[in-house]
Structure formats: structure tokens, C-alpha cells
C-alpha positions, 0 to 999 in steps of 0.5 A, a space after each residue: 448610543 455610547 457604544 455608538 459614539 465610541 465608533 465615530 468619536 475617540 473622546 467625549 469631547 468630540 461629542 456635539 449637541 447635534 449628537 446629543 439631538 440625534 440620540 434623543 429625537 427618536 425618543 418621546 415622552 418620559 423615555 426622552 426625559 430620562 435618557 437626556 437626564 442621564 446624558 446631562 448627568 454623564 457630562 456634567 460629571 465628565 466636565 467636573 473631572 476635566 474630561 471635557 471642556 464644554 457639556 454638549 447637553 446644555 443647551 438641548 431642550 425637551 421639546 415636548 410638554 411634560 405629559 400631564 395625567 388625565 384626570 378621569 371623573 368616577 362613575 356614581 358606581 365607583 363612587 358608591 363602591 369607594 365608600 
């Protein structure tokens, strides 16, 4: 996505929340969370360094809830084997 942005923008200052949303809307679950986290880290460091004025990731939210593991009860055979 950064390579794609470099063809349309000359500087990170030109990246908008719409660009961030478009880059992450195709992803779901952990890949979306991971990508958005990486982009937030990049933009936060760029803001600290003075390379950008406003963080375009600050208002982008993860719309999907965190995937919770499904707890499946063990069968009696599995319990006997474990003990």
C-alpha cells in the first residue's frame, strides 16, 4: 500500500483517512488489526518527527469485533487421555 500511495502522493502529508480506510477495508480480523496497527505506528513516528501535521489513522476504527476463540468442551475420551 505504501508503494501504491507513492504513485499518487508526493508526501505522507497527502495521505488521508480515506486512503487508510481503503487500504484496510479489504482485510478482516487479525490481518486488518495488524495492518492498521503498523500504519498507526508509522504515522505516529512521522508526526513526532514533524514529517506530517495530522495523523490520518487517528479516527479510523476497527469495525469488526476482536475474534474470540471458540471454547469447545473436551470429550470424555479426551479427558481420560489427558488425566
